[in-house]
Structure formats: C-alpha cells, structure tokens
Backbone as ProteinMPNN parsed JSONL, in Angstrom:
{"seq_chain_A": "XXXXXXXXXXXXXXXXXXXXXXXXXXXXXXXXXXXXXXXXXXXXXXXXXXXXXXXXXXXXXXXXXXXXXXXXXXXXXXXXXXXXXXXXXXXXXX", "coords_chain_A": {"N_chain_A": [[100.625, 76.605, 126.846], [102.687, 76.24, 124.264], [104.588, 79.064, 122.416], [105.683, 80.473, 119.764], [107.513, 83.12, 118.752], [108.641, 85.511, 116.27], [111.264, 87.146, 115.408], [113.374, 90.15, 114.353], [116.715, 91.539, 113.69], [117.729, 94.707, 113.741], [119.581, 96.256, 111.083], [122.198, 97.373, 112.022], [122.743, 96.235, 114.461], [125.271, 94.748, 116.583], [127.451, 91.37, 116.35], [127.56, 91.003, 119.042], [125.714, 92.475, 120.361], [123.365, 91.119, 119.712], [123.935, 88.879, 121.357], [124.02, 89.473, 123.341], [121.101, 90.285, 123.923], [120.087, 87.846, 123.187], [120.761, 86.615, 125.387], [119.492, 87.778, 127.75], [116.561, 87.182, 126.487], [116.594, 84.668, 127.222], [117.513, 84.716, 130.126], [114.384, 85.747, 130.814], [113.165, 84.21, 130.333], [112.405, 82.653, 127.868], [112.526, 79.674, 126.516], [114.543, 78.575, 124.33], [116.192, 80.566, 121.812], [116.734, 80.918, 118.538], [118.213, 81.148, 115.423], [117.055, 81.253, 112.293], [117.118, 80.699, 109.653], [119.731, 79.537, 109.85], [122.34, 78.74, 108.416], [122.179, 81.028, 106.763], [123.846, 82.925, 103.525], [122.794, 84.925, 102.866], [122.361, 88.636, 104.112], [119.895, 89.52, 105.413], [118.371, 87.563, 105.699], [119.739, 86.285, 107.595], [119.471, 88.056, 109.92], [116.901, 87.434, 110.856], [115.299, 86.043, 113.9], [113.83, 83.219, 116.343], [112.0, 83.028, 118.775], [111.796, 80.309, 121.476], [109.37, 79.754, 124.009], [107.759, 78.228, 126.244], [106.016, 78.495, 128.356], [103.434, 80.501, 129.285], [103.226, 82.398, 130.869], [105.546, 83.672, 130.319], [105.351, 85.392, 128.031], [104.184, 87.437, 127.434], [106.198, 89.635, 128.871], [108.163, 88.752, 127.209], [107.574, 89.798, 124.763], [107.358, 92.413, 125.355], [109.99, 92.777, 125.717], [111.206, 92.794, 123.109], [110.051, 94.038, 121.629], [110.743, 96.335, 122.972], [113.236, 96.733, 122.444], [115.86, 98.7, 121.072], [117.766, 97.227, 119.365], [116.004, 95.508, 117.574], [114.025, 95.439, 114.86], [111.575, 94.547, 113.745], [109.222, 92.473, 115.967], [106.912, 89.789, 116.313], [104.234, 87.228, 116.429], [104.874, 84.278, 116.07], [103.083, 82.8, 113.091], [100.598, 80.026, 113.393], [100.85, 77.034, 111.309], [99.54, 75.338, 109.235], [99.459, 72.206, 106.968], [97.393, 71.731, 104.333], [96.09, 68.999, 102.145], [95.297, 68.463, 98.871], [92.302, 66.729, 98.022], [93.163, 64.432, 95.881], [95.962, 64.471, 96.507], [95.922, 63.959, 98.919], [94.754, 60.752, 98.971], [97.3, 59.902, 97.331], [98.716, 59.765, 99.708], [98.116, 57.982, 101.149]], "CA_chain_A": [[100.74, 76.409, 124.945], [103.809, 76.918, 123.582], [104.463, 80.231, 121.198], [106.545, 81.16, 118.978], [107.947, 84.598, 118.399], [109.574, 85.354, 115.341], [111.789, 88.91, 115.356], [114.524, 90.461, 113.047], [117.552, 92.403, 114.628], [118.191, 95.774, 112.845], [121.351, 96.121, 110.518], [123.546, 97.823, 113.098], [122.953, 95.405, 115.531], [126.468, 94.037, 116.375], [127.121, 90.435, 116.809], [127.502, 91.307, 120.419], [124.18, 93.348, 120.528], [122.739, 89.919, 119.102], [124.475, 88.025, 122.053], [123.251, 90.075, 124.683], [119.755, 90.372, 124.078], [119.665, 86.667, 123.058], [120.968, 86.299, 127.043], [118.622, 88.54, 128.073], [115.289, 86.682, 126.393], [116.606, 83.888, 127.925], [117.033, 84.89, 131.25], [113.82, 86.498, 131.028], [111.996, 82.867, 129.875], [112.744, 82.003, 126.585], [113.262, 78.197, 126.094], [115.568, 78.462, 123.064], [116.35, 81.399, 121.124], [117.028, 80.599, 117.447], [118.051, 81.675, 114.101], [115.389, 81.083, 111.565], [118.03, 80.404, 108.753], [121.724, 79.526, 110.618], [123.157, 78.646, 107.429], [121.808, 82.212, 105.239], [124.837, 83.932, 103.55], [121.864, 86.495, 103.065], [122.313, 89.215, 105.346], [118.554, 89.993, 105.212], [117.53, 86.233, 106.57], [120.797, 86.031, 108.969], [119.032, 88.777, 110.636], [116.002, 86.506, 111.809], [115.151, 85.035, 114.991], [112.428, 82.708, 116.499], [112.04, 82.585, 120.43], [110.46, 79.598, 121.458], [108.296, 79.833, 124.838], [106.977, 76.907, 127.021], [105.304, 79.205, 129.824], [102.554, 81.603, 129.257], [103.473, 83.666, 131.933], [106.834, 85.267, 129.953], [105.062, 85.979, 126.877], [104.031, 89.416, 127.579], [107.364, 90.029, 129.285], [109.157, 88.46, 126.325], [107.034, 90.463, 123.506], [107.521, 93.695, 125.507], [111.414, 93.504, 125.678], [111.546, 92.725, 121.998], [109.81, 95.655, 120.797], [111.194, 97.946, 123.252], [114.586, 96.872, 122.442], [116.443, 99.028, 119.947], [118.513, 96.333, 118.389], [115.126, 94.618, 116.969], [113.569, 96.148, 114.118], [110.132, 94.12, 114.698], [108.508, 91.337, 116.732], [105.188, 89.152, 116.601], [103.94, 85.741, 117.043], [104.999, 83.401, 114.829], [101.738, 82.099, 112.913], [100.76, 78.316, 113.461], [100.649, 76.736, 110.36], [98.846, 73.501, 108.719], [99.213, 71.589, 105.56], [96.433, 71.15, 103.656], [96.069, 68.682, 101.188], [94.234, 68.22, 98.153], [92.289, 65.597, 98.132], [93.784, 63.607, 95.084], [96.963, 64.129, 97.24], [95.414, 62.752, 100.344], [94.722, 59.499, 98.25], [98.351, 59.004, 97.456], [99.745, 59.723, 101.152], [97.253, 57.066, 102.207]], "C_chain_A": [[101.578, 77.282, 124.971], [103.655, 77.87, 122.648], [105.685, 80.38, 121.048], [106.41, 82.815, 118.512], [108.907, 84.88, 117.551], [110.068, 87.457, 115.149], [113.101, 88.976, 114.101], [115.753, 91.647, 113.79], [117.853, 93.779, 113.141], [119.8, 95.608, 112.609], [122.488, 96.568, 111.059], [123.242, 97.34, 113.687], [124.225, 94.696, 115.581], [126.101, 92.621, 117.01], [126.981, 90.079, 118.261], [126.142, 91.778, 121.087], [123.326, 91.892, 120.619], [122.849, 88.942, 120.268], [124.104, 88.091, 123.764], [121.678, 89.9, 124.889], [119.331, 88.627, 124.107], [119.725, 86.167, 124.356], [119.748, 86.588, 127.571], [116.911, 87.818, 128.392], [115.619, 85.125, 127.294], [116.477, 83.241, 129.773], [115.578, 85.194, 131.802], [112.808, 85.319, 131.054], [111.752, 82.359, 128.693], [113.38, 80.593, 126.788], [114.566, 77.89, 125.134], [115.148, 79.904, 122.232], [117.431, 81.185, 120.093], [117.001, 81.047, 116.139], [117.023, 81.216, 113.098], [116.396, 80.159, 110.34], [119.432, 80.255, 109.054], [122.687, 79.33, 109.238], [123.028, 79.949, 106.271], [123.396, 82.72, 105.659], [123.959, 85.27, 102.903], [121.828, 87.362, 104.086], [120.845, 89.597, 105.89], [117.938, 88.289, 106.182], [118.751, 86.182, 107.63], [120.368, 86.536, 110.165], [117.739, 88.409, 111.369], [115.354, 85.595, 112.381], [114.075, 84.503, 115.212], [112.79, 82.684, 117.995], [110.896, 81.632, 120.556], [109.805, 79.576, 123.618], [107.473, 79.247, 125.1], [106.126, 77.709, 127.83], [104.878, 80.025, 129.333], [103.112, 82.424, 129.594], [104.805, 84.361, 131.589], [106.728, 85.581, 128.671], [105.317, 87.397, 127.101], [105.457, 89.991, 127.636], [108.552, 89.932, 128.082], [108.88, 89.781, 124.739], [107.448, 92.072, 124.116], [109.313, 94.086, 125.572], [111.771, 93.565, 124.49], [111.452, 94.039, 121.527], [109.987, 96.564, 121.537], [112.584, 98.132, 122.902], [115.262, 97.931, 120.853], [117.316, 98.42, 118.729], [117.29, 95.672, 117.408], [114.255, 95.875, 115.794], [111.64, 95.463, 113.836], [110.134, 92.672, 115.219], [107.103, 90.712, 116.808], [105.264, 87.73, 116.352], [103.867, 85.024, 115.823], [103.293, 82.581, 114.103], [101.602, 80.448, 113.184], [100.244, 78.072, 112.291], [100.093, 75.03, 110.441], [99.05, 73.279, 107.48], [98.113, 71.184, 104.895], [96.287, 70.685, 102.295], [95.197, 68.662, 100.199], [93.545, 67.116, 98.18], [92.674, 64.621, 97.417], [95.448, 63.261, 95.408], [96.749, 63.687, 98.337], [95.551, 61.266, 99.894], [95.947, 59.235, 98.05], [99.05, 58.852, 98.398], [99.531, 58.084, 101.619], [98.052, 55.598, 101.493]], "O_chain_A": [[101.59, 78.45, 125.362], [102.666, 77.749, 121.925], [106.593, 80.424, 121.878], [105.451, 83.448, 118.071], [110.059, 84.591, 117.875], [109.441, 88.486, 114.897], [113.538, 88.145, 113.305], [115.304, 92.598, 114.43], [118.097, 93.608, 111.946], [120.745, 95.188, 113.276], [123.616, 96.249, 110.682], [123.174, 98.283, 114.476], [124.413, 93.95, 114.62], [125.154, 92.387, 117.762], [126.405, 89.066, 118.658], [125.691, 91.424, 122.176], [122.671, 91.653, 121.633], [121.944, 88.109, 120.322], [123.987, 87.363, 124.75], [121.163, 89.435, 125.905], [118.467, 88.174, 124.858], [118.887, 85.319, 124.665], [118.957, 85.686, 127.847], [116.242, 87.76, 129.423], [114.72, 84.622, 127.969], [115.954, 82.304, 130.377], [115.363, 85.003, 132.999], [111.758, 85.401, 131.69], [110.812, 81.579, 128.542], [114.54, 80.412, 127.157], [115.404, 77.012, 125.337], [113.98, 80.255, 122.063], [118.634, 81.203, 120.351], [115.922, 81.346, 115.628], [116.012, 80.725, 113.599], [116.267, 78.936, 110.284], [120.26, 80.918, 108.431], [123.787, 79.881, 109.206], [123.595, 79.934, 105.178], [124.002, 82.89, 106.716], [124.439, 86.349, 102.556], [121.253, 86.955, 105.096], [120.85, 90.046, 107.036], [117.187, 88.225, 107.155], [118.318, 85.956, 108.76], [120.585, 85.996, 111.25], [117.467, 88.997, 112.415], [114.878, 84.588, 111.857], [113.113, 84.929, 114.573], [113.909, 82.3, 118.335], [109.732, 81.722, 120.163], [110.683, 78.959, 124.22], [106.384, 79.369, 124.539], [105.066, 77.084, 127.836], [105.696, 80.693, 128.701], [103.582, 83.282, 128.847], [105.236, 85.326, 132.22], [107.703, 86.002, 128.047], [106.27, 88.168, 126.989], [105.919, 90.68, 126.726], [109.524, 90.678, 127.96], [109.701, 90.351, 124.022], [107.842, 92.894, 123.289], [109.82, 95.205, 125.506], [112.714, 94.339, 124.322], [112.291, 94.864, 121.165], [109.59, 97.68, 121.201], [113.164, 99.217, 122.954], [114.943, 97.627, 119.704], [117.516, 98.87, 117.601], [117.732, 95.277, 116.329], [114.009, 97.037, 116.116], [110.678, 96.23, 113.795], [110.98, 91.839, 114.891], [106.224, 91.295, 117.443], [106.318, 87.15, 116.089], [103.093, 85.108, 114.869], [102.57, 81.881, 114.812], [102.61, 79.743, 113.145], [99.235, 78.703, 111.975], [100.18, 74.075, 111.212], [98.814, 74.227, 106.731], [97.932, 69.968, 104.966], [96.307, 71.463, 101.341], [94.054, 68.873, 100.604], [94.305, 66.18, 98.429], [92.664, 63.578, 98.071], [96.105, 62.334, 94.935], [97.562, 62.874, 98.777], [96.425, 60.579, 100.423], [96.188, 58.139, 98.555], [99.975, 58.041, 98.366], [100.297, 57.284, 102.156], [97.779, 54.477, 101.923]]}, "name": "protein", "num_of_chains": 1, "seq": "XXXXXXXXXXXXXXXXXXXXXXXXXXXXXXXXXXXXXXXXXXXXXXXXXXXXXXXXXXXXXXXXXXXXXXXXXXXXXXXXXXXXXXXXXXXXXX"}
C-alpha cells in the first residue's frame, strides 16, 4: 500500500543539503520527493516536503534515514484524510 511521509528541513539546511537528501531518498526507494508548497514565499512553508513510497519494503528504511538526518527537523507519516460532507451538502452534490 502506498505511503506518504511528511518532513521538514531544518532552517540551516542549504539548498545543496536538501538536494543531497532528496537524491538519497530517491536512491533508497522513494518514488517521488516533492515540496508540499512549491510556490511558497514563506520560509517555513518552503521547507515542508513529502516523500511518496509505493513499496512498503522501503518505508522503514526511509523513515530511519529521515529521522537520523541532521538536516531534518521532523518526519512523520502523512495522515490519510477523507472529506465527510454533512447530509445537506451531500444532497446538493447529487
């Protein structure tokens, strides 16, 4: 089952540091690593990334890599979200 991991680079991680870690994640099994807010002008939002992992066998290794990296402030599984519409909106949607 595909998994998504959100992580945040530390403020002192340079652009080269980021690219190096992204390459390492992709070499270790991440199918794609992307900025969550690619057009963000806010420095805090610009450091948030998501790794997409299709193979469960790589999940633990990638989490360990992220959590051990001094360039990463935090790494956590992305929660699966579902939109729950109230009954009155469900009726309008039909």
